[in-house]
C-alpha positions as CSV (number, residue, x, y, z in Angstrom):
1,M,-58.2,51.7,69.0
2,R,-55.5,51.3,66.3
3,A,-54.1,53.0,63.2
4,F,-52.7,51.0,60.2
5,L,-50.5,52.7,57.6
6,T,-48.8,51.4,54.4
7,I,-45.9,53.4,53.1
8,P,-45.1,52.4,49.5
9,G,-41.5,52.0,48.3
10,K,-38.2,50.7,49.6
11,P,-37.8,50.9,53.4
12,L,-35.6,53.8,54.5
13,G,-33.8,54.3,57.8
14,K,-33.1,57.5,59.8
15,Q,-29.8,59.0,58.6
16,R,-27.4,60.7,61.0
17,P,-27.4,64.5,61.1
18,R,-24.5,66.0,59.1
19,V,-22.2,68.5,60.7
20,T,-20.5,71.1,58.5
21,K,-18.7,74.4,59.1
22,W,-22.1,76.1,58.6
23,G,-23.9,74.0,61.2
24,T,-25.8,70.7,61.6
25,Y,-28.5,69.6,59.2
26,T,-30.7,66.6,58.6
27,P,-30.1,64.9,55.3
28,K,-32.7,65.7,52.6
29,Q,-33.6,62.0,52.1
30,T,-34.6,61.7,55.7
31,I,-36.7,64.9,55.6
32,N,-38.5,63.8,52.4
33,Y,-39.3,60.3,53.8
34,E,-40.6,61.7,57.1
35,T,-42.8,64.2,55.2
36,L,-44.2,61.3,53.1
37,V,-45.1,59.3,56.2
38,Q,-46.8,62.3,57.7
39,Q,-48.8,63.1,54.6
40,L,-49.9,59.5,54.2
41,Y,-51.1,59.4,57.8
42,I,-53.0,62.7,57.5
43,T,-54.4,61.8,54.0
44,N,-55.7,58.5,55.3
45,K,-57.5,60.3,58.1
46,L,-56.0,58.1,60.8
47,P,-56.7,59.0,64.4
48,K,-54.4,60.6,67.0
49,L,-53.9,57.9,69.7
50,E,-53.6,58.5,73.4
51,G,-52.2,56.5,76.3
52,Y,-49.8,53.6,76.0
53,L,-49.0,52.4,72.5
54,E,-47.5,49.5,70.7
55,V,-45.9,49.9,67.3
56,K,-45.5,47.0,64.9
57,I,-43.5,47.5,61.7
58,K,-43.0,45.2,58.8
59,A,-40.4,46.4,56.3
60,Y,-40.7,44.7,52.8
61,Y,-37.5,45.0,50.7
62,P,-37.4,44.7,46.9
63,I,-36.1,41.5,45.4
64,P,-32.9,42.3,43.5
65,K,-33.3,41.9,39.7
66,S,-30.4,39.6,39.5
67,T,-32.0,37.0,41.8
68,S,-32.4,33.5,40.4
69,K,-36.0,32.0,40.2
70,K,-35.1,29.5,42.9
71,N,-33.9,32.2,45.4
72,K,-36.8,34.5,44.5
73,E,-39.2,31.8,45.5
74,K,-37.3,31.3,48.8
75,M,-37.4,35.1,49.4
76,L,-41.2,35.2,48.9
77,K,-41.7,32.2,51.2
78,G,-39.5,33.9,53.9
79,E,-36.8,31.3,53.7
80,L,-34.3,34.0,52.7
81,L,-34.5,37.3,54.5
82,P,-32.9,40.7,53.9
83,D,-29.8,41.1,56.1
84,K,-29.0,44.5,54.6
85,K,-29.3,48.1,55.4
86,P,-31.2,50.0,56.7
87,D,-30.9,48.6,60.2
88,L,-34.0,47.8,62.2
89,D,-33.5,50.6,64.7
90,N,-33.1,53.2,62.0
91,I,-36.4,52.1,60.3
92,M,-38.2,52.3,63.6
93,K,-36.7,55.7,64.4
94,I,-37.6,57.4,61.1
95,I,-41.2,56.1,61.3
96,C,-41.7,57.0,65.0
97,D,-40.1,60.4,64.7
98,A,-42.2,61.2,61.6
99,L,-45.5,60.3,63.4
100,N,-44.6,62.3,66.6
101,G,-47.3,64.9,67.1
102,I,-49.5,63.4,64.4
103,A,-50.3,59.8,65.4
104,Y,-49.6,60.5,69.1
105,D,-48.6,63.5,71.2
106,D,-45.1,62.1,72.0
107,D,-43.2,59.0,71.1
108,K,-42.6,58.4,74.8
109,Q,-46.1,56.9,74.7
110,I,-44.6,53.9,72.8
111,I,-43.9,51.3,75.4
112,R,-43.6,48.2,73.1
113,G,-42.4,47.8,69.6
114,S,-41.5,45.2,67.1
115,I,-40.1,45.2,63.6
116,N,-39.5,42.5,61.0
117,K,-37.8,42.5,57.6
118,A,-38.9,40.4,54.6
119,Y,-38.8,40.5,50.8
120,A,-41.8,41.3,48.6
121,E,-42.6,41.9,44.9
122,D,-43.8,45.4,46.0
123,P,-41.5,47.0,48.5
124,K,-43.3,48.9,51.3
125,V,-43.4,49.5,55.1
126,E,-46.5,48.6,57.1
127,V,-47.0,50.3,60.4
128,D,-49.6,49.1,62.9
129,I,-50.1,51.3,66.0
130,L,-52.2,49.8,68.8
131,K,-53.6,51.5,71.9
132,M,-52.8,49.3,74.9
133,E,-54.9,48.8,78.0
134,G,-53.2,49.8,81.1
């Protein structure tokens, strides 16, 4: 069994909690993105998975408008890759935390994960969750 989800828009990473004299809070951008991921999962009627899971994420970054035709071609072929923020671990964290309790009971079920960055005409994040035998 598997669940496949596409999240439109520029990839976003989990931001660190902010500490103020009034307490600790999660940045609004992180809350909004996690809510979007949850709503897309529910709207697409994807299943809640049990057992051991593998998560594969592909993060597609927008091509900067100032990019030359030559470099744009290289980006679309995968010859030039995005070495920019957000970091891989923060992308994985925001997606897995958002799906906790919705796509699976607990993210401790995830025993294998991979994530890749690339450029695309339409920025998005693709999430593939697979139930593993074991």
